GUDRENKOL-624180 format. One record per residue: x negated, z negated, y negated of N, C-alpha, C in turn. Coordinates in steps of 0.02 Angstrom, whole numbers, plus 50000, padded with zeros to 5 digits. Layout:
N
{nx X nz Z ny Y cax X caz Z cay Y cx X cz Z cy Y}
...
//
This chain:
256
{nx 49966 nz 50004 ny 50049 cax 50009 caz 49999 cay 50007 cx 49961 cz 49985 cy 49938}
{nx 49970 nz 50046 ny 49910 cax 49937 caz 50031 cay 49834 cx 49958 cz 49988 cy 49788}
{nx 49923 nz 50004 ny 49737 cax 49936 caz 49961 cay 49658 cx 50013 cz 49976 cy 49633}
{nx 50058 nz 49906 ny 49643 cax 50124 caz 49917 cay 49614 cx 50118 cz 49930 cy 49547}
{nx 50175 nz 49955 ny 49540 cax 50161 caz 49957 cay 49439 cx 50118 cz 49998 cy 49409}
{nx 50126 nz 50015 ny 49341 cax 50072 caz 50070 cay 49318 cx 50021 cz 50028 cy 49288}
{nx 49957 nz 50064 ny 49257 cax 49911 caz 50045 cay 49249 cx 49908 cz 50012 cy 49181}
{nx 49947 nz 50025 ny 49137 cax 49975 caz 49991 cay 49072 cx 49990 cz 49918 cy 49080}
{nx 50035 nz 49922 ny 49130 cax 50055 caz 49848 cay 49127 cx 49991 cz 49788 cy 49168}
{nx 49958 nz 49831 ny 49220 cax 49922 caz 49774 cay 49244 cx 49880 cz 49762 cy 49187}
{nx 49838 nz 49789 ny 49145 cax 49791 caz 49763 cay 49112 cx 49815 cz 49751 cy 49055}
{nx 49897 nz 49753 ny 49054 cax 49917 caz 49722 cay 48985 cx 49912 cz 49640 cy 48939}
{nx 49881 nz 49599 ny 49020 cax 49881 caz 49519 cay 49003 cx 49826 cz 49502 cy 48956}
{nx 49769 nz 49547 ny 48959 cax 49713 caz 49534 cay 48925 cx 49731 cz 49534 cy 48837}
{nx 49793 nz 49563 ny 48842 cax 49806 caz 49553 cay 48741 cx 49833 cz 49496 cy 48730}
{nx 49838 nz 49464 ny 48775 cax 49870 caz 49386 cay 48757 cx 49851 cz 49359 cy 48784}
{nx 49769 nz 49334 ny 48809 cax 49752 caz 49322 cay 48857 cx 49730 cz 49229 cy 48831}
{nx 49750 nz 49218 ny 48759 cax 49749 caz 49136 cay 48734 cx 49826 cz 49111 cy 48763}
{nx 49886 nz 49154 ny 48747 cax 49938 caz 49137 cay 48763 cx 49949 cz 49117 cy 48814}
{nx 49920 nz 49183 ny 48873 cax 49927 caz 49180 cay 48946 cx 49905 cz 49097 cy 48963}
{nx 49863 nz 49091 ny 48931 cax 49819 caz 49022 cay 48967 cx 49851 cz 48979 cy 48936}
{nx 49884 nz 48960 ny 48870 cax 49919 caz 48919 cay 48849 cx 49990 cz 48922 cy 48898}
{nx 50031 nz 48960 ny 48921 cax 50101 caz 48946 cay 48938 cx 50117 cz 48942 cy 49025}
{nx 50050 nz 48984 ny 49056 cax 50066 caz 48993 cay 49113 cx 50034 cz 48930 cy 49154}
{nx 50074 nz 48901 ny 49200 cax 50066 caz 48850 cay 49227 cx 50035 cz 48850 cy 49288}
{nx 49990 nz 48826 ny 49319 cax 49951 caz 48841 cay 49368 cx 50003 cz 48816 cy 49443}
{nx 49981 nz 48836 ny 49490 cax 50013 caz 48838 cay 49542 cx 49991 cz 48749 cy 49549}
{nx 50037 nz 48724 ny 49609 cax 50062 caz 48653 cay 49619 cx 49969 cz 48637 cy 49689}
{nx 49937 nz 48572 ny 49682 cax 49891 caz 48561 cay 49719 cx 49911 cz 48570 cy 49794}
{nx 49971 nz 48552 ny 49808 cax 49983 caz 48554 cay 49864 cx 49981 cz 48620 cy 49907}
{nx 49996 nz 48678 ny 49863 cax 49994 caz 48760 cay 49869 cx 49929 cz 48763 cy 49883}
{nx 49879 nz 48747 ny 49844 cax 49785 caz 48771 cay 49832 cx 49801 cz 48737 cy 49911}
{nx 49805 nz 48665 ny 49940 cax 49767 caz 48634 cay 49987 cx 49798 cz 48690 cy 50065}
{nx 49851 nz 48701 ny 50042 cax 49852 caz 48732 cay 50123 cx 49841 cz 48805 cy 50111}
{nx 49842 nz 48819 ny 50062 cax 49790 caz 48913 cay 50062 cx 49730 cz 48899 cy 50086}
{nx 49699 nz 48860 ny 50036 cax 49645 caz 48834 cay 50099 cx 49624 cz 48833 cy 50159}
{nx 49679 nz 48778 ny 50174 cax 49674 caz 48785 cay 50255 cx 49628 cz 48739 cy 50281}
{nx 49606 nz 48694 ny 50230 cax 49541 caz 48643 cay 50260 cx 49469 cz 48661 cy 50237}
{nx 49449 nz 48716 ny 50217 cax 49394 caz 48753 cay 50208 cx 49370 cz 48726 cy 50135}
{nx 49294 nz 48711 ny 50134 cax 49253 caz 48658 cay 50079 cx 49226 cz 48683 cy 50044}
{nx 49169 nz 48730 ny 50068 cax 49123 caz 48756 cay 50047 cx 49127 cz 48811 cy 49976}
{nx 49136 nz 48885 ny 50001 cax 49115 caz 48935 cay 49955 cx 49191 cz 48979 cy 49940}
{nx 49228 nz 48968 ny 49883 cax 49290 caz 48990 cay 49870 cx 49264 cz 49045 cy 49821}
{nx 49297 nz 49118 ny 49840 cax 49297 caz 49171 cay 49801 cx 49361 cz 49178 cy 49758}
{nx 49370 nz 49162 ny 49707 cax 49450 caz 49188 cay 49673 cx 49446 cz 49266 cy 49644}
{nx 49496 nz 49321 ny 49665 cax 49496 caz 49364 cay 49636 cx 49572 cz 49371 cy 49575}
{nx 49552 nz 49427 ny 49535 cax 49615 caz 49414 cay 49477 cx 49619 cz 49340 cy 49459}
{nx 49564 nz 49331 ny 49438 cax 49579 caz 49265 cay 49421 cx 49594 cz 49217 cy 49349}
{nx 49615 nz 49284 ny 49321 cax 49623 caz 49271 cay 49230 cx 49602 cz 49210 cy 49200}
{nx 49639 nz 49172 ny 49169 cax 49594 caz 49120 cay 49116 cx 49607 cz 49064 cy 49157}
{nx 49603 nz 49055 ny 49229 cax 49565 caz 49000 cay 49264 cx 49636 cz 48984 cy 49302}
{nx 49706 nz 48972 ny 49288 cax 49739 caz 48916 cay 49319 cx 49760 cz 48900 cy 49368}
{nx 49718 nz 48936 ny 49424 cax 49703 caz 48911 cay 49502 cx 49643 cz 48895 cy 49504}
{nx 49602 nz 48909 ny 49461 cax 49529 caz 48910 cay 49482 cx 49523 cz 48837 cy 49455}
{nx 49558 nz 48811 ny 49413 cax 49547 caz 48740 cay 49402 cx 49554 cz 48675 cy 49458}
{nx 49630 nz 48716 ny 49504 cax 49618 caz 48683 cay 49534 cx 49584 cz 48677 cy 49607}
{nx 49545 nz 48734 ny 49618 cax 49482 caz 48742 cay 49669 cx 49435 cz 48703 cy 49646}
{nx 49414 nz 48707 ny 49594 cax 49342 caz 48672 cay 49591 cx 49354 cz 48595 cy 49587}
{nx 49413 nz 48553 ny 49595 cax 49418 caz 48504 cay 49647 cx 49426 cz 48494 cy 49715}
{nx 49426 nz 48546 ny 49734 cax 49441 caz 48568 cay 49798 cx 49394 cz 48605 cy 49863}
{nx 49348 nz 48631 ny 49812 cax 49283 caz 48669 cay 49883 cx 49229 cz 48651 cy 49832}
{nx 49166 nz 48647 ny 49856 cax 49086 caz 48643 cay 49838 cx 49084 cz 48695 cy 49783}
{nx 49109 nz 48738 ny 49787 cax 49074 caz 48811 cay 49742 cx 49134 cz 48872 cy 49752}
{nx 49155 nz 48869 ny 49675 cax 49207 caz 48930 cay 49642 cx 49149 cz 48993 cy 49608}
{nx 49167 nz 49045 ny 49668 cax 49162 caz 49104 cay 49611 cx 49217 cz 49143 cy 49579}
{nx 49208 nz 49162 ny 49503 cax 49293 caz 49195 cay 49493 cx 49264 cz 49279 cy 49463}
{nx 49326 nz 49317 ny 49524 cax 49315 caz 49371 cay 49479 cx 49387 cz 49404 cy 49463}
{nx 49353 nz 49448 ny 49376 cax 49418 caz 49451 cay 49342 cx 49380 cz 49525 cy 49322}
{nx 49453 nz 49571 ny 49363 cax 49443 caz 49646 cay 49291 cx 49424 cz 49636 cy 49228}
{nx 49469 nz 49599 ny 49195 cax 49487 caz 49600 cay 49112 cx 49434 cz 49561 cy 49083}
{nx 49392 nz 49575 ny 49032 cax 49343 caz 49515 cay 48993 cx 49376 cz 49491 cy 48956}
{nx 49421 nz 49506 ny 48924 cax 49445 caz 49463 cay 48896 cx 49482 cz 49393 cy 48921}
{nx 49519 nz 49401 ny 48981 cax 49551 caz 49338 cay 49023 cx 49475 cz 49293 cy 49052}
{nx 49435 nz 49354 ny 49076 cax 49374 caz 49297 cay 49112 cx 49342 cz 49250 cy 49040}
{nx 49338 nz 49308 ny 48970 cax 49293 caz 49261 cay 48913 cx 49339 cz 49203 cy 48903}
{nx 49413 nz 49195 ny 48908 cax 49438 caz 49136 cay 48916 cx 49433 cz 49077 cy 48957}
{nx 49429 nz 49119 ny 49015 cax 49399 caz 49076 cay 49105 cx 49350 cz 49036 cy 49089}
{nx 49279 nz 49057 ny 49077 cax 49234 caz 49041 cay 49046 cx 49227 cz 48984 cy 49026}
{nx 49257 nz 49002 ny 48965 cax 49262 caz 48933 cay 48896 cx 49298 cz 48871 cy 48926}
{nx 49342 nz 48900 ny 48987 cax 49385 caz 48830 cay 49006 cx 49345 cz 48808 cy 49049}
{nx 49331 nz 48836 ny 49083 cax 49269 caz 48783 cay 49138 cx 49202 cz 48837 cy 49142}
{nx 49155 nz 48800 ny 49102 cax 49091 caz 48828 cay 49093 cx 49057 cz 48812 cy 49165}
{nx 49052 nz 48771 ny 49192 cax 49023 caz 48767 cay 49264 cx 49043 cz 48825 cy 49317}
{nx 49083 nz 48864 ny 49310 cax 49107 caz 48931 cay 49354 cx 49063 cz 48994 cy 49339}
{nx 49030 nz 49018 ny 49379 cax 49012 caz 49092 cay 49362 cx 49092 cz 49146 cy 49368}
{nx 49069 nz 49175 ny 49317 cax 49151 caz 49220 cay 49298 cx 49124 cz 49307 cy 49321}
{nx 49126 nz 49326 ny 49371 cax 49108 caz 49410 cay 49366 cx 49151 cz 49449 cy 49351}
{nx 49137 nz 49511 ny 49314 cax 49203 caz 49556 cay 49308 cx 49193 cz 49600 cy 49358}
{nx 49252 nz 49604 ny 49384 cax 49262 caz 49651 cay 49454 cx 49338 cz 49640 cy 49491}
{nx 49344 nz 49686 ny 49529 cax 49401 caz 49709 cay 49556 cx 49407 cz 49694 cy 49636}
{nx 49467 nz 49664 ny 49657 cax 49499 caz 49650 cay 49741 cx 49447 cz 49695 cy 49791}
{nx 49460 nz 49756 ny 49760 cax 49435 caz 49805 cay 49788 cx 49352 cz 49834 cy 49790}
{nx 49327 nz 49826 ny 49749 cax 49273 caz 49820 cay 49777 cx 49222 cz 49761 cy 49730}
{nx 49208 nz 49706 ny 49772 cax 49181 caz 49639 cay 49771 cx 49091 cz 49662 cy 49753}
{nx 49061 nz 49633 ny 49709 cax 48981 caz 49646 cay 49705 cx 48967 cz 49573 cy 49752}
{nx 48986 nz 49558 ny 49814 cax 48954 caz 49498 cay 49825 cx 48920 cz 49543 cy 49905}
{nx 48887 nz 49482 ny 49933 cax 48866 caz 49493 cay 50013 cx 48914 cz 49480 cy 50046}
{nx 48906 nz 49524 ny 50114 cax 48945 caz 49518 cay 50180 cx 48945 cz 49441 cy 50193}
{nx 48971 nz 49419 ny 50200 cax 49014 caz 49349 cay 50250 cx 48976 cz 49300 cy 50196}
{nx 48992 nz 49300 ny 50136 cax 48961 caz 49253 cay 50093 cx 49016 cz 49201 cy 50080}
{nx 49085 nz 49208 ny 50071 cax 49115 caz 49155 cay 50070 cx 49148 cz 49126 cy 50125}
{nx 49194 nz 49060 ny 50118 cax 49237 caz 49017 cay 50159 cx 49295 cz 49037 cy 50141}
{nx 49340 nz 49076 ny 50092 cax 49412 caz 49066 cay 50076 cx 49391 cz 49129 cy 50008}
{nx 49417 nz 49172 ny 50031 cax 49446 caz 49222 cay 49967 cx 49518 cz 49206 cy 49938}
{nx 49538 nz 49212 ny 49873 cax 49603 caz 49183 cay 49855 cx 49620 cz 49191 cy 49791}
{nx 49691 nz 49214 ny 49785 cax 49727 caz 49254 cay 49722 cx 49796 cz 49228 cy 49702}
{nx 49798 nz 49220 ny 49669 cax 49862 caz 49214 cay 49628 cx 49891 cz 49238 cy 49574}
{nx 49944 nz 49273 ny 49590 cax 49985 caz 49311 cay 49582 cx 49945 cz 49362 cy 49547}
{nx 49930 nz 49396 ny 49586 cax 49873 caz 49466 cay 49586 cx 49888 cz 49532 cy 49618}
{nx 49898 nz 49503 ny 49683 cax 49881 caz 49553 cay 49750 cx 49936 cz 49591 cy 49740}
{nx 49982 nz 49585 ny 49684 cax 50026 caz 49669 cay 49706 cx 50003 cz 49715 cy 49659}
{nx 49955 nz 49693 ny 49614 cax 49917 caz 49753 cay 49571 cx 49867 cz 49772 cy 49588}
{nx 49831 nz 49766 ny 49656 cax 49787 caz 49800 cay 49703 cx 49821 cz 49841 cy 49752}
{nx 49767 nz 49883 ny 49755 cax 49763 caz 49939 cay 49824 cx 49745 cz 49901 cy 49886}
{nx 49796 nz 49887 ny 49914 cax 49790 caz 49842 cay 49959 cx 49749 cz 49881 cy 50019}
{nx 49745 nz 49967 ny 50028 cax 49720 caz 49978 cay 50069 cx 49637 cz 49989 cy 50067}
{nx 49598 nz 49965 ny 50016 cax 49557 caz 49951 cay 50008 cx 49519 cz 49878 cy 49997}
{nx 49571 nz 49822 ny 49966 cax 49556 caz 49786 cay 49945 cx 49547 cz 49741 cy 50026}
{nx 49606 nz 49739 ny 50068 cax 49574 caz 49702 cay 50148 cx 49512 cz 49714 cy 50182}
{nx 49494 nz 49775 ny 50184 cax 49424 caz 49781 cay 50207 cx 49382 cz 49741 cy 50158}
{nx 49377 nz 49748 ny 50095 cax 49338 caz 49700 cay 50059 cx 49343 cz 49643 cy 50081}
{nx 49406 nz 49607 ny 50085 cax 49410 caz 49540 cay 50100 cx 49392 cz 49508 cy 50159}
{nx 49398 nz 49584 ny 50209 cax 49363 caz 49555 cay 50275 cx 49280 cz 49548 cy 50257}
{nx 49276 nz 49621 ny 50229 cax 49174 caz 49620 cay 50229 cx 49152 cz 49542 cy 50186}
{nx 49184 nz 49505 ny 50135 cax 49148 caz 49460 cay 50116 cx 49179 cz 49372 cy 50144}
{nx 49204 nz 49393 ny 50188 cax 49224 caz 49325 cay 50210 cx 49171 cz 49301 cy 50286}
{nx 49177 nz 49266 ny 50288 cax 49127 caz 49242 cay 50345 cx 49187 cz 49230 cy 50400}
{nx 49190 nz 49246 ny 50470 cax 49206 caz 49224 cay 50529 cx 49247 cz 49151 cy 50516}
{nx 49321 nz 49144 ny 50540 cax 49352 caz 49091 cay 50523 cx 49362 cz 49083 cy 50461}
{nx 49339 nz 49126 ny 50397 cax 49380 caz 49105 cay 50345 cx 49436 cz 49124 cy 50317}
{nx 49471 nz 49110 ny 50265 cax 49525 caz 49119 cay 50253 cx 49562 cz 49179 cy 50185}
{nx 49584 nz 49231 ny 50204 cax 49616 caz 49260 cay 50136 cx 49685 cz 49226 cy 50112}
{nx 49691 nz 49188 ny 50064 cax 49753 caz 49145 cay 50054 cx 49790 cz 49179 cy 49994}
{nx 49842 nz 49193 ny 49973 cax 49884 caz 49223 cay 49908 cx 49919 cz 49183 cy 49883}
{nx 49960 nz 49189 ny 49842 cax 49999 caz 49159 cay 49809 cx 50028 cz 49185 cy 49761}
{nx 50083 nz 49176 ny 49748 cax 50128 caz 49191 cay 49688 cx 50170 cz 49125 cy 49657}
{nx 50155 nz 49115 ny 49607 cax 50177 caz 49056 cay 49569 cx 50225 cz 49042 cy 49510}
{nx 50284 nz 49036 ny 49492 cax 50316 caz 49052 cay 49438 cx 50372 cz 49012 cy 49438}
{nx 50404 nz 49017 ny 49401 cax 50492 caz 48988 cay 49386 cx 50539 cz 49025 cy 49449}
{nx 50578 nz 48992 ny 49471 cax 50609 caz 49010 cay 49519 cx 50685 cz 49042 cy 49476}
{nx 50657 nz 49100 ny 49509 cax 50700 caz 49161 cay 49484 cx 50788 cz 49148 cy 49534}
{nx 50763 nz 49135 ny 49582 cax 50838 caz 49127 cay 49619 cx 50873 cz 49067 cy 49575}
{nx 50871 nz 49045 ny 49518 cax 50879 caz 49007 cay 49491 cx 50938 cz 49049 cy 49438}
{nx 51007 nz 49066 ny 49453 cax 51033 caz 49117 cay 49404 cx 51011 cz 49117 cy 49333}
{nx 51005 nz 49071 ny 49283 cax 50994 caz 49065 cay 49233 cx 50923 cz 49097 cy 49200}
{nx 50871 nz 49082 ny 49243 cax 50816 caz 49091 cay 49243 cx 50810 cz 49163 cy 49249}
{nx 50826 nz 49195 ny 49304 cax 50819 caz 49246 cay 49304 cx 50834 cz 49309 cy 49248}
{nx 50895 nz 49280 ny 49221 cax 50914 caz 49317 cay 49166 cx 50871 cz 49314 cy 49109}
{nx 50857 nz 49236 ny 49097 cax 50795 caz 49231 cay 49043 cx 50738 cz 49262 cy 49038}
{nx 50705 nz 49277 ny 49105 cax 50655 caz 49323 cay 49106 cx 50639 cz 49389 cy 49114}
{nx 50699 nz 49411 ny 49134 cax 50715 caz 49470 cay 49134 cx 50733 cz 49507 cy 49064}
{nx 50765 nz 49455 ny 49008 cax 50769 caz 49497 cay 48952 cx 50853 cz 49477 cy 48943}
{nx 50870 nz 49413 ny 48898 cax 50944 caz 49416 cay 48906 cx 50974 cz 49457 cy 48862}
{nx 51049 nz 49479 ny 48887 cax 51075 caz 49542 cay 48887 cx 51075 cz 49589 cy 48952}
{nx 51026 nz 49584 ny 48982 cax 51043 caz 49635 cay 49027 cx 51104 cz 49622 cy 49077}
{nx 51129 nz 49690 ny 49086 cax 51196 caz 49677 cay 49143 cx 51169 cz 49653 cy 49197}
{nx 51228 nz 49665 ny 49237 cax 51217 caz 49644 cay 49306 cx 51179 cz 49678 cy 49364}
{nx 51206 nz 49739 ny 49352 cax 51174 caz 49796 cay 49381 cx 51100 cz 49800 cy 49372}
{nx 51061 nz 49795 ny 49302 cax 50992 caz 49803 cay 49284 cx 50970 cz 49744 cy 49292}
{nx 51000 nz 49681 ny 49327 cax 50984 caz 49617 cay 49332 cx 50948 cz 49631 cy 49425}
{nx 50979 nz 49673 ny 49454 cax 50990 caz 49658 cay 49524 cx 50925 cz 49723 cy 49552}
{nx 50919 nz 49775 ny 49492 cax 50869 caz 49834 cay 49488 cx 50809 cz 49792 cy 49485}
{nx 50790 nz 49726 ny 49447 cax 50743 caz 49710 cay 49436 cx 50723 cz 49640 cy 49494}
{nx 50763 nz 49645 ny 49498 cax 50777 caz 49573 cay 49560 cx 50743 cz 49630 cy 49625}
{nx 50779 nz 49677 ny 49641 cax 50754 caz 49716 cay 49688 cx 50679 cz 49751 cy 49700}
{nx 50660 nz 49749 ny 49622 cax 50581 caz 49772 cay 49620 cx 50519 cz 49738 cy 49629}
{nx 50565 nz 49675 ny 49618 cax 50510 caz 49602 cay 49629 cx 50516 cz 49583 cy 49685}
{nx 50559 nz 49598 ny 49740 cax 50559 caz 49563 cay 49809 cx 50544 cz 49603 cy 49851}
{nx 50465 nz 49639 ny 49832 cax 50413 caz 49674 cay 49875 cx 50361 cz 49656 cy 49830}
{nx 50354 nz 49604 ny 49789 cax 50280 caz 49565 cay 49763 cx 50255 cz 49527 cy 49820}
{nx 50290 nz 49493 ny 49847 cax 50239 caz 49469 cay 49914 cx 50228 cz 49491 cy 49976}
{nx 50237 nz 49560 ny 49960 cax 50211 caz 49580 cay 50039 cx 50132 cz 49586 cy 50033}
{nx 50110 nz 49576 ny 50101 cax 50030 caz 49592 cay 50110 cx 50024 cz 49612 cy 50176}
{nx 49994 nz 49682 ny 50173 cax 49988 caz 49719 cay 50220 cx 49919 cz 49734 cy 50256}
{nx 49921 nz 49696 ny 50319 cax 49881 caz 49709 cay 50361 cx 49866 cz 49771 cy 50424}
{nx 49820 nz 49823 ny 50405 cax 49840 caz 49852 cay 50456 cx 49807 cz 49833 cy 50516}
{nx 49836 nz 49863 ny 50578 cax 49820 caz 49836 cay 50629 cx 49769 cz 49832 cy 50660}
{nx 49714 nz 49860 ny 50642 cax 49631 caz 49845 cay 50644 cx 49596 cz 49792 cy 50591}
{nx 49626 nz 49786 ny 50571 cax 49613 caz 49718 cay 50517 cx 49579 cz 49655 cy 50563}
{nx 49526 nz 49634 ny 50543 cax 49513 caz 49590 cay 50585 cx 49532 cz 49526 cy 50552}
{nx 49608 nz 49523 ny 50551 cax 49630 caz 49453 cay 50531 cx 49682 cz 49416 cy 50594}
{nx 49689 nz 49358 ny 50590 cax 49733 caz 49323 cay 50640 cx 49810 cz 49330 cy 50598}
{nx 49855 nz 49316 ny 50650 cax 49922 caz 49331 cay 50609 cx 49947 cz 49299 cy 50555}
{nx 49976 nz 49308 ny 50515 cax 49975 caz 49274 cay 50445 cx 50015 cz 49213 cy 50442}
{nx 50005 nz 49164 ny 50403 cax 50063 caz 49139 cay 50381 cx 50094 cz 49112 cy 50321}
{nx 50159 nz 49078 ny 50314 cax 50176 caz 49074 cay 50264 cx 50210 cz 49012 cy 50243}
{nx 50196 nz 49009 ny 50179 cax 50251 caz 48933 cay 50166 cx 50272 cz 48933 cy 50079}
{nx 50318 nz 48898 ny 50066 cax 50351 caz 48906 cay 49973 cx 50356 cz 48822 cy 49987}
{nx 50309 nz 48827 ny 49908 cax 50317 caz 48742 cay 49877 cx 50361 cz 48751 cy 49822}
{nx 50410 nz 48715 ny 49813 cax 50462 caz 48712 cay 49751 cx 50436 cz 48629 cy 49724}
{nx 50437 nz 48630 ny 49656 cax 50448 caz 48587 cay 49603 cx 50456 cz 48594 cy 49542}
{nx 50462 nz 48548 ny 49498 cax 50480 caz 48545 cay 49425 cx 50428 cz 48565 cy 49366}
{nx 50461 nz 48576 ny 49333 cax 50398 caz 48559 cay 49256 cx 50450 cz 48544 cy 49222}
{nx 50425 nz 48517 ny 49160 cax 50446 caz 48490 cay 49099 cx 50426 cz 48511 cy 49037}
{nx 50450 nz 48562 ny 49019 cax 50439 caz 48620 cay 48957 cx 50497 cz 48602 cy 48905}
{nx 50450 nz 48614 ny 48828 cax 50498 caz 48630 cay 48790 cx 50528 cz 48694 cy 48759}
{nx 50580 nz 48706 ny 48736 cax 50586 caz 48754 cay 48722 cx 50538 cz 48820 cy 48699}
{nx 50509 nz 48789 ny 48647 cax 50454 caz 48834 cay 48605 cx 50399 cz 48848 cy 48694}
{nx 50392 nz 48823 ny 48749 cax 50353 caz 48815 cay 48770 cx 50394 cz 48885 cy 48810}
{nx 50444 nz 48864 ny 48850 cax 50457 caz 48908 cay 48883 cx 50507 cz 48975 cy 48845}
{nx 50506 nz 49009 ny 48781 cax 50492 caz 49061 cay 48755 cx 50438 cz 49095 cy 48752}
{nx 50385 nz 49052 ny 48742 cax 50320 caz 49080 cay 48777 cx 50301 cz 49102 cy 48801}
{nx 50325 nz 49081 ny 48873 cax 50317 caz 49089 cay 48938 cx 50336 cz 49150 cy 48950}
{nx 50416 nz 49149 ny 48929 cax 50447 caz 49232 cay 48952 cx 50402 cz 49258 cy 48913}
{nx 50372 nz 49275 ny 48859 cax 50320 caz 49318 cay 48824 cx 50268 cz 49333 cy 48858}
{nx 50257 nz 49311 ny 48916 cax 50188 caz 49320 cay 48937 cx 50186 cz 49382 cy 49002}
{nx 50242 nz 49424 ny 49023 cax 50260 caz 49447 cay 49074 cx 50230 cz 49513 cy 49063}
{nx 50238 nz 49547 ny 49101 cax 50203 caz 49620 cay 49086 cx 50262 cz 49663 cy 49036}
{nx 50308 nz 49668 ny 49080 cax 50370 caz 49721 cay 49057 cx 50369 cz 49700 cy 48984}
{nx 50365 nz 49637 ny 48955 cax 50376 caz 49634 cay 48865 cx 50322 cz 49655 cy 48831}
{nx 50245 nz 49641 ny 48871 cax 50182 caz 49656 cay 48841 cx 50180 cz 49745 cy 48848}
{nx 50218 nz 49756 ny 48865 cax 50200 caz 49838 cay 48863 cx 50246 cz 49890 cy 48802}
{nx 50284 nz 49818 ny 48771 cax 50335 caz 49846 cay 48721 cx 50310 cz 49851 cy 48669}
{nx 50349 nz 49899 ny 48618 cax 50299 caz 49878 cay 48563 cx 50302 cz 49822 cy 48511}
{nx 50274 nz 49797 ny 48479 cax 50281 caz 49751 cay 48445 cx 50362 cz 49712 cy 48422}
{nx 50373 nz 49770 ny 48364 cax 50449 caz 49739 cay 48363 cx 50498 cz 49728 cy 48411}
{nx 50505 nz 49762 ny 48466 cax 50543 caz 49757 cay 48530 cx 50506 cz 49680 cy 48557}
{nx 50441 nz 49664 ny 48560 cax 50433 caz 49605 cay 48571 cx 50452 cz 49534 cy 48542}
{nx 50444 nz 49551 ny 48454 cax 50479 caz 49495 cay 48443 cx 50569 cz 49482 cy 48448}
{nx 50578 nz 49545 ny 48448 cax 50662 caz 49552 cay 48465 cx 50683 cz 49513 cy 48540}
{nx 50658 nz 49512 ny 48575 cax 50640 caz 49480 cay 48637 cx 50646 cz 49437 cy 48633}
{nx 50581 nz 49378 ny 48594 cax 50574 caz 49318 cay 48603 cx 50619 cz 49296 cy 48555}
{nx 50645 nz 49325 ny 48495 cax 50715 caz 49283 cay 48448 cx 50792 cz 49296 cy 48510}
{nx 50781 nz 49340 ny 48567 cax 50843 caz 49344 cay 48605 cx 50850 cz 49264 cy 48644}
{nx 50767 nz 49266 ny 48677 cax 50776 caz 49222 cay 48723 cx 50788 cz 49129 cy 48679}
{nx 50743 nz 49148 ny 48624 cax 50753 caz 49072 cay 48601 cx 50842 cz 49068 cy 48584}
{nx 50872 nz 49129 ny 48565 cax 50951 caz 49118 cay 48558 cx 50971 cz 49099 cy 48613}
{nx 50957 nz 49135 ny 48666 cax 50981 caz 49104 cay 48748 cx 50985 cz 49023 cy 48776}
{nx 50920 nz 49011 ny 48754 cax 50911 caz 48947 cay 48774 cx 50954 cz 48901 cy 48742}
{nx 50965 nz 48906 ny 48679 cax 50995 caz 48861 cay 48617 cx 51075 cz 48883 cy 48648}
{nx 51112 nz 48948 ny 48671 cax 51166 caz 48961 cay 48692 cx 51196 cz 48929 cy 48776}
{nx 51154 nz 48948 ny 48801 cax 51177 caz 48922 cay 48886 cx 51186 cz 48847 cy 48896}
{nx 51230 nz 48846 ny 48915 cax 51277 caz 48782 cay 48943 cx 51225 cz 48721 cy 48951}
{nx 51163 nz 48767 ny 49027 cax 51127 caz 48712 cay 49068 cx 51086 cz 48703 cy 49039}
{nx 51060 nz 48720 ny 48975 cax 50993 caz 48695 cay 48945 cx 51024 cz 48691 cy 48847}
{nx 51062 nz 48711 ny 48818 cax 51078 caz 48712 cay 48776 cx 51057 cz 48635 cy 48742}
{nx 51036 nz 48639 ny 48692 cax 51049 caz 48570 cay 48652 cx 50984 cz 48515 cy 48675}
{nx 50942 nz 48530 ny 48730 cax 50892 caz 48488 cay 48753 cx 50821 cz 48482 cy 48711}
{nx 50776 nz 48444 ny 48696 cax 50717 caz 48460 cay 48673 cx 50699 cz 48469 cy 48744}
{nx 50684 nz 48454 ny 48776 cax 50651 caz 48463 cay 48856 cx 50692 cz 48492 cy 48914}
{nx 50662 nz 48552 ny 48948 cax 50711 caz 48573 cay 48995 cx 50659 cz 48563 cy 49063}
{nx 50689 nz 48540 ny 49112 cax 50663 caz 48541 cay 49178 cx 50664 cz 48614 cy 49211}
{nx 50613 nz 48643 ny 49230 cax 50619 caz 48702 cay 49226 cx 50579 cz 48710 cy 49312}
{nx 50658 nz 48743 ny 49366 cax 50629 caz 48731 cay 49433 cx 50577 cz 48804 cy 49432}
{nx 50529 nz 48765 ny 49503 cax 50460 caz 48803 cay 49492 cx 50483 cz 48832 cy 49587}
{nx 50420 nz 48898 ny 49584 cax 50437 caz 48904 cay 49659 cx 50360 cz 48944 cy 49653}
{nx 50318 nz 48914 ny 49712 cax 50270 caz 48962 cay 49736 cx 50282 cz 48982 cy 49808}
{nx 50278 nz 49041 ny 49845 cax 50258 caz 49076 cay 49889 cx 50186 cz 49099 cy 49891}
{nx 50159 nz 49090 ny 49947 cax 50113 caz 49055 cay 49983 cx 50070 cz 49090 cy 50044}
{nx 50033 nz 49127 ny 50056 cax 50022 caz 49188 cay 50108 cx 49933 cz 49174 cy 50122}
{nx 49918 nz 49143 ny 50184 cax 49859 caz 49153 cay 50216 cx 49843 cz 49193 cy 50277}
{nx 49791 nz 49217 ny 50286 cax 49766 caz 49235 cay 50377 cx 49707 cz 49204 cy 50374}
{nx 49677 nz 49216 ny 50419 cax 49619 caz 49187 cay 50441 cx 49568 cz 49250 cy 50489}
{nx 49493 nz 49251 ny 50446 cax 49446 caz 49303 cay 50471 cx 49412 cz 49296 cy 50544}
{nx 49437 nz 49332 ny 50577 cax 49435 caz 49330 cay 50656 cx 49353 cz 49370 cy 50658}
{nx 49328 nz 49382 ny 50728 cax 49275 caz 49397 cay 50736 cx 49187 cz 49366 cy 50734}
//
């Protein structure tokens, strides 16, 4: 499976790297520990962004190497975590030696890569017994009001359903029959975050379908989100909002 989505969307996040770092919450520790499968040696994080997962990895393993294709995102990560080496690179072509990692992990990024190239590259870099671990962490869109808010208030049900159908494939990981990995395992972790209205508006503005819009439309989107929050009976009038979160986790062990 090749890259899902167009290149403009895949590279749009660097334009708001500081906001991305500010508003995008990291995954829960429970999910990170499960992803690692007990490995505590060298963890390579692909598509590391501004370091939301990296922060958790630092406390769980002996050494973390972050790989990020967008220099703007990588610079924020390096400033946040000066002890973590940051390499410019992609999951499909890693400047790492063979069998040099105990874990190769990524957060909310696998749907942007060419899996036909990234899977063999992961197998090359991992030691036998190492784990390829992927997660997708964010607001739980099974909650109706959240799906509408993040998609864009005002969309009709048909448009919302079409967006949901496209997102349904984001968690797919395709291992070819000859890939040197054991049977994949999956797990879903749910939790809640408490956020302010401003934080929720900021979070809604960090998704790629918003970032590729012209600036006037992005401004209108943020205004619509604020109006939606102010008028929705589930959340209106609250100084703080309980935001339901969901993390879908996937892992497979390198064999051979």
